[in-house]
C-alpha positions, -999 to 999 in steps of 0.1 A, spaced: 516 460 -480 500 494 -485 463 503 -486 452 503 -522 441 536 -539 405 544 -532 406 529 -497 425 557 -480 408 577 -452 398 612 -464 422 636 -447 404 669 -453 368 669 -442 343 691 -461 321 716 -443 293 691 -446 314 664 -430 323 688 -401 287 698 -395 275 662 -396 301 652 -371 292 682 -348 255 672 -350 263 636 -341 282 648 -311 253 671 -300 228 642 -303 251 617 -285 258 642 -257 220 649 -254 226 686 -264 199 678 -290 173 657 -272 152 629 -286 120 642 -299 133 677 -302 123 696 -334 150 716 -351 152 736 -383 180 742 -407 180 780 -400 181 774 -362 211 750 -365 229 772 -391 226 802 -367 238 781 -338 268 768 -357 276 800 -376 273 785 -411 249 788 -440 217 767 -442 227 746 -473 255 725 -457 234 721 -426 206 706 -447 231 682 -464 244 672 -430 209 666 -417 200 645 -446 230 623 -439 218 619 -404 184 610 -418 200 581 -437 219 571 -405 186 570 -385 196 598 -361 170 624 -373 137 623 -392 129 648 -419 96 667 -415 79 693 -436 89 730 -437 126 722 -436 123 709 -400 138 677 -386 131 657 -354 159 642 -334 155 604 -329 158 592 -293 191 574 -290 192 549 -262 220 528 -246 202 497 -260 202 510 -295 239 519 -293 248 484 -280 228 469 -308 249 488 -333 281 478 -317 268 442 -317 262 444 -354 296 460 -359 313 432 -340 296 405 -360 306 420 -394 341 430 -382 347 395 -367 338 379 -401 361 404 -420 389 396 -395 384 358 -400 386 363 -438 417 384 -435 432 357 -414 425 333 -443 447 355 -465 474 362 -440 510 362 -452 544 377 -442 536 410 -461 503 415 -443 518 407 -408 548 431 -415 524 459 -424 503 453 -393 534 454 -371 545 486 -389 512 504 -381 513 491 -345 548 504 -340 538 538 -355 508 539 -331 530 532 -301 556 559 -312 529 585 -317 514 578 -283 548 580 -266 556 613 -283 522 628 -275 510 630 -312 474 622 -303 461 639 -334 477 610 -354 465 581 -334 430 578 -348 444 579 -384 471 552 -377 445 530 -360 421 535 -389 449 524 -414 457 493 -393 421 481 -395 416 492 -431 445 470 -440 428 440 -425 395 449 -442 412 451 -475 428 417 -470 394 402 -462 384 410 -498 347 414 -492 334 448 -505 298 439 -496 307 432 -459 329 463 -458 300 485 -470 278 470 -442 306 477 -417 308 513 -427 271 518 -420 278 511 -383 308 533 -379 290 566 -372 288 557 -336 325 551 -333 338 586 -323 365 602 -344 371 622 -312 383 590 -296 408 606 -272 379 622 -254 367 587 -243 387 575 -213 404 542 -221 398 543 -259 434 549 -270 447 522 -247 421 498 -260 430 506 -296 466 496 -288 457 464 -271 433 455 -299 460 459 -325 484 438 -304 457 411 -299 452 408 -337 489 407 -344 493 379 -319 464 359 -335 476 365 -370 511 353 -359 503 323 -338 465 319 -334 438 304 -355 409 317 -375 384 317 -347 407 332 -322 413 361 -346 376 366 -350 371 365 -312 398 390 -307 379 415 -329 346 408 -313 358 410 -277 376 443 -283 345 458 -299 325 448 -269 350 466 -247 347 496 -270 309 496 -265 314 496 -228 337 526 -229 314 545 -253 283 538 -232 301 548 -200 312 581 -215 279 591 -231 253 575 -208 269 573 -173 244 590 -149 273 604 -130 288 620 -162 254 631 -174 247 649 -142 278 670 -147 269 681 -182 
């Protein structure tokens, strides 16, 4: 089973994609503080780009709730707290758990074979030090299950929570190992488990992801070193 056309992950990020990702990092790392007022020109100068893609990137972050648009081409950074991040991960776990349960309803040999194929590719890439490929392989593994769930509405809701799942995953200690265990847990549940155990595997691993993410971005010890 392959991911259907139109569901593939975009491989080549546009300049707006790159700027939006950079700004998210700056907000999550507290390089842009909650309540701070920033302008397109200021950020464009800081990033070495023109103002137009910066504006488009900022407007994306407005839709994501990370900044507020003001007058005079200025924006205010929304205060991002540990509690708000955990709320987003909770919402993600509920939706992902339901998608996983629905995918379990549609499980078959073809789906299980494809899951095992991506998992084997992940292990091989990790063993060979191809870290740049790990995020993409993991994305494809989960995209396969989301496709099998056959719920476009839930998938759209899920995507709205994904901005706080770092694409720079290998910077977060324990993230890559968690992704591997998560895949293995789901394969086990789709092979021998039941619908609720599959759902719970998704939810529990997302809760672990939240712990790793919060520890990396909100640990007082880490923050004091930055």
